[in-house]
C-alpha positions in Angstrom: 6.3 -1.8 22.2 7.5 -2.3 18.7 8.9 -5.8 19.3 7.1 -7.2 22.4 3.9 -6.5 24.3 2.4 -7.3 27.6 -1.3 -7.6 28.1 -2.9 -7.2 31.5 -6.5 -8.6 32.0 -9.1 -6.1 33.1 -12.2 -7.2 35.1 -14.9 -4.8 36.0 -12.7 -1.9 35.0 -9.8 -2.9 37.3 -6.4 -4.3 36.1 -5.6 -7.8 37.3 -1.8 -7.8 36.9 -1.2 -11.1 38.7 -3.2 -12.9 36.0 -0.9 -11.6 33.2 1.2 -14.0 31.3 4.8 -13.4 30.2 5.4 -10.8 27.6 4.4 -11.9 24.1 7.1 -11.8 21.4 4.7 -9.8 19.4 4.5 -6.0 19.2 3.4 -3.1 17.1 5.7 -4.0 14.2 3.9 -7.4 13.8 0.5 -5.7 14.0 1.6 -3.2 11.3 2.6 -6.1 9.1 -0.9 -7.8 9.7 -2.6 -4.5 8.8 -0.5 -4.2 5.7 -1.7 -7.7 4.6 -5.3 -6.6 5.1 -4.7 -3.4 3.1 -2.9 -5.1 0.2 -5.7 -7.8 0.1 -8.1 -5.0 -0.4 -6.2 -3.8 -3.4 -4.3 -0.9 -2.0 -0.8 -0.3 -3.4 2.0 1.7 -1.9 5.0 3.5 -3.5 7.4 2.7 -0.7 7.9 0.8 2.5 7.6 4.0 4.4 4.2 4.8 2.9 3.1 1.2 3.5 4.0 1.3 7.2 2.6 4.8 7.7 -0.7 3.6 6.3 -0.6 0.4 8.4 0.2 2.3 11.5 -2.7 4.8 11.0 -5.2 2.0 10.4 -3.9 0.0 13.4 -4.3 3.0 15.7 -7.7 4.1 14.4 -9.5 1.0 13.4 -8.1 -2.2 15.0 -10.3 -3.8 17.6 -10.6 -7.0 19.7 -13.8 -8.9 20.4 -15.7 -8.0 23.5 -19.1 -9.0 24.9 -19.5 -5.5 26.2 -18.5 -3.6 23.0 -21.4 -2.5 20.9 -21.5 -4.0 17.4 -18.6 -2.7 15.3 -19.6 -1.1 12.0 -18.0 -0.5 8.6 -15.3 2.1 9.0 -13.6 4.1 6.2 -10.1 5.4 6.9 -8.5 8.1 4.8 -4.8 7.5 4.4 -2.1 10.2 4.2 -1.4 9.4 0.5 -5.1 10.2 -0.4 -6.2 6.6 -0.7 -9.1 5.4 1.5 -10.0 2.0 2.7 -13.3 0.6 4.1 -12.8 -1.9 6.8 -15.5 -4.4 7.8 -16.0 -5.7 11.3 -14.1 -8.8 10.3 -11.2 -6.8 9.0 -11.0 -4.8 12.2 -11.1 -7.9 14.4 -8.6 -9.8 12.3 -5.9 -7.2 13.0 -6.0 -7.6 16.7 -6.7 -11.4 16.9 -3.1 -12.3 16.6 -2.5 -10.9 20.0 -4.4 -13.8 21.4 -3.0 -16.7 19.2 
């Protein structure tokens, strides 16, 4: 959700709900803010908070990733934003967005 999230471990393609911890006080809004930090560090500028969060949400939904031994190597990804700007995200950028879920 926007304010909190619950992660359920998956082993061999099956959910293991009894291994889940309590809900984290971290949700999509916090991830949007993290993505926004990545975007502004890359030099992107936004005319309003609305455009800032729209861009952050798009990048979060299309480019964010978490580390996995089973995932093939992530590659550089360029995301075209609604305002016409584009941003290239390295593997490190993409992993940095999702890592706060596990802090």
